[in-house]
Residue frames relative to the residue before (quaternion, step in Angstrom):
aa qw qx qy qz dx dy dz
M 1.0000 0.0000 0.0000 0.0000 0.00 0.00 0.00
L 0.6321 0.5330 -0.3333 0.4530 3.56 1.00 -0.79
E 0.6255 0.5438 -0.3372 0.4465 3.58 1.02 -0.77
V 0.6453 0.5152 -0.3181 0.4659 3.60 0.97 -0.83
I 0.6612 0.5008 -0.3074 0.4663 3.59 0.93 -0.86
L 0.6548 0.5098 -0.3161 0.4598 3.60 0.97 -0.80
W 0.6464 0.5085 -0.3245 0.4672 3.61 0.96 -0.81
R 0.6641 0.4854 -0.3080 0.4780 3.58 0.95 -0.85
G 0.6213 0.5309 -0.3381 0.4667 3.60 1.06 -0.66
L 0.6373 0.5132 -0.3228 0.4757 3.58 1.05 -0.73
L 0.6261 0.5293 -0.3412 0.4598 3.59 1.04 -0.69
V 0.6584 0.4880 -0.3118 0.4809 3.59 0.98 -0.79
A 0.7026 0.4720 -0.2660 0.4613 3.60 1.01 -0.78
A 0.5089 0.6923 -0.4092 0.3070 3.62 1.16 -0.45
P 0.6737 0.4704 -0.3358 0.4606 3.68 0.78 -0.77
F 0.6342 0.5241 -0.3331 0.4606 3.60 1.03 -0.74
A 0.6591 0.5034 -0.3072 0.4667 3.57 0.92 -0.89
G 0.6515 0.5178 -0.3113 0.4589 3.57 0.97 -0.86
W 0.6546 0.5140 -0.3122 0.4581 3.57 0.95 -0.86
F 0.7125 0.4561 -0.2791 0.4543 3.57 0.80 -0.96
L 0.6074 0.5184 -0.3604 0.4821 3.61 1.11 -0.52
W 0.6600 0.4947 -0.3110 0.4722 3.58 0.94 -0.85
R 0.6420 0.5276 -0.3237 0.4524 3.59 1.01 -0.81
A 0.6414 0.5129 -0.3242 0.4695 3.60 0.98 -0.79
W 0.6566 0.4991 -0.3083 0.4741 3.58 0.97 -0.84
A 0.6638 0.5098 -0.3080 0.4524 3.60 0.94 -0.88
R 0.6483 0.5119 -0.3243 0.4609 3.59 0.99 -0.74
R 0.6446 0.5184 -0.3252 0.4582 3.59 1.04 -0.76
T 0.7184 0.4245 -0.2543 0.4889 3.59 1.04 -0.67
G 0.5567 -0.6627 0.3606 0.3478 3.58 1.30 0.09
R 0.4142 0.7000 -0.4889 0.3153 3.61 1.13 0.39
P 0.4812 -0.6490 0.4931 0.3228 3.58 -1.06 0.67
M 0.2094 -0.7857 0.5743 0.0952 3.57 -1.01 0.87
G 0.3304 -0.7137 0.5814 0.2085 3.52 -1.12 0.72
A 0.7253 -0.3812 0.3190 0.4763 3.53 -1.26 -0.39
T 0.5557 -0.5974 0.4629 0.3465 3.55 -1.21 0.53
P 0.3274 -0.7697 0.5139 0.1905 3.64 -0.71 1.04
W 0.1563 -0.8466 0.5020 0.0828 3.58 0.45 1.22
S 0.6803 0.4932 -0.3132 0.4425 3.59 0.83 -0.88
W 0.6523 0.5013 -0.3187 0.4707 3.61 1.01 -0.74
L 0.6485 0.5069 -0.3232 0.4670 3.57 0.99 -0.76
F 0.6475 0.5058 -0.3130 0.4765 3.57 1.00 -0.80
A 0.6524 0.5078 -0.3117 0.4684 3.60 0.96 -0.84
A 0.6517 0.5028 -0.3209 0.4685 3.60 0.96 -0.78
G 0.6419 0.5133 -0.3215 0.4703 3.59 1.01 -0.76
C 0.6536 0.4989 -0.3114 0.4764 3.59 0.99 -0.81
L 0.6293 0.5326 -0.3340 0.4570 3.59 1.02 -0.76
L 0.6532 0.4969 -0.3132 0.4779 3.58 0.96 -0.81
L 0.6323 0.5289 -0.3246 0.4638 3.58 1.02 -0.75
V 0.6723 0.4846 -0.2956 0.4752 3.59 0.88 -0.92
L 0.6470 0.5118 -0.3248 0.4625 3.60 0.93 -0.80
S 0.6551 0.4995 -0.3259 0.4637 3.60 0.98 -0.72
L 0.6401 0.5141 -0.3259 0.4689 3.59 1.05 -0.71
V 0.6492 0.5000 -0.3133 0.4800 3.59 0.99 -0.82
A 0.6560 0.5054 -0.3142 0.4642 3.59 0.94 -0.84
T 0.6163 0.5417 -0.3449 0.4558 3.59 1.04 -0.70
V 0.6836 0.4765 -0.2899 0.4708 3.58 0.90 -0.90
V 0.6994 0.4805 -0.2822 0.4477 3.58 0.85 -0.94
L 0.7771 0.3741 -0.1849 0.4711 3.58 0.89 -0.89
S 0.4910 0.6768 -0.4320 0.3381 3.60 1.23 -0.09
P 0.3276 -0.7677 0.5128 0.2008 3.61 -0.67 1.02
H 0.5343 0.6692 -0.3989 0.3278 3.62 1.19 -0.33
S 0.7741 0.3875 -0.1949 0.4610 3.57 0.94 -0.81
R 0.5074 0.6677 -0.4266 0.3387 3.61 1.18 -0.01
G 0.8709 0.0696 -0.0711 0.4812 3.50 -0.87 1.03
G 0.6861 0.4582 -0.2929 0.4833 3.59 1.12 0.34
A 0.3901 -0.6811 0.5636 0.2576 3.50 -1.33 0.14
Y 0.4053 -0.7063 0.5271 0.2430 3.54 -1.01 0.84
V 0.1544 -0.7550 0.6330 0.0741 3.55 -0.92 0.97
P 0.3083 -0.7881 0.4967 0.1928 3.61 -0.36 1.17
G 0.6126 -0.5492 0.4216 0.3812 3.54 -1.25 0.42
E 0.1493 -0.7909 0.5899 0.0646 3.55 -1.14 0.67
V 0.3842 -0.6778 0.5729 0.2548 3.52 -1.26 0.49
G 0.3157 -0.7703 0.5300 0.1617 3.55 -0.72 1.12
P 0.6975 -0.4751 0.3268 0.4254 3.57 -1.26 0.17
D 0.6809 0.4751 -0.2915 0.4750 3.58 1.17 -0.51
G 0.6014 -0.5976 0.3421 0.4051 3.60 1.30 0.07
R 0.5333 0.6157 -0.4185 0.4017 3.60 1.23 -0.01
V 0.3028 -0.7456 0.5699 0.1662 3.54 -1.07 0.78
S 0.2685 -0.7440 0.5886 0.1672 3.57 -0.81 1.00
E 0.5040 -0.6619 0.4663 0.3007 3.57 -1.07 0.70
G 0.4901 -0.6190 0.5189 0.3276 3.53 -1.20 0.55
H 0.0264 0.8019 -0.5945 0.0530 3.57 -1.11 0.67
F 0.4508 -0.6501 0.5349 0.2968 3.54 -1.34 0.19
E 0.1095 -0.7632 0.6331 0.0686 3.54 -1.07 0.80
T 0.4666 -0.6578 0.5041 0.3089 3.54 -1.05 0.72
A 0.5714 -0.6046 0.4347 0.3450 3.54 -1.13 0.68
P 0.6184 -0.5849 0.3697 0.3726 3.63 -1.05 0.66
E 0.6570 0.5026 -0.3346 0.4515 3.65 0.97 -0.72
Q 0.6383 0.5089 -0.3338 0.4713 3.60 1.12 -0.52
K 0.6067 0.5381 -0.3541 0.4658 3.58 1.09 -0.63
A 0.6706 0.5031 -0.2965 0.4575 3.57 0.97 -0.86
N 0.6922 0.4640 -0.2701 0.4823 3.61 1.04 -0.73
G 0.4829 -0.6955 0.4168 0.3307 3.60 1.23 -0.17
R 0.4202 0.7118 -0.4699 0.3097 3.59 1.12 0.44
């Protein structure tokens, strides 16, 4: 889970890193610089985050053709993990 959060954090930080690298290069070459577009950088980072979440859902093989069974608390207090089960017609067809 930590790895997923770190990757998503890198996606949000990527536009900021790109801007500041470009700004450093532009200053070295003597180009005039305007103000830092904080709102545009934040919007670009959010867009990358949303695209990664959509791609995760669309490309995830775990949820295809199955039903999600949520975790439950048993009478002894143990919690079973949520999982995906294949549909009964798919089990019969051998998929």
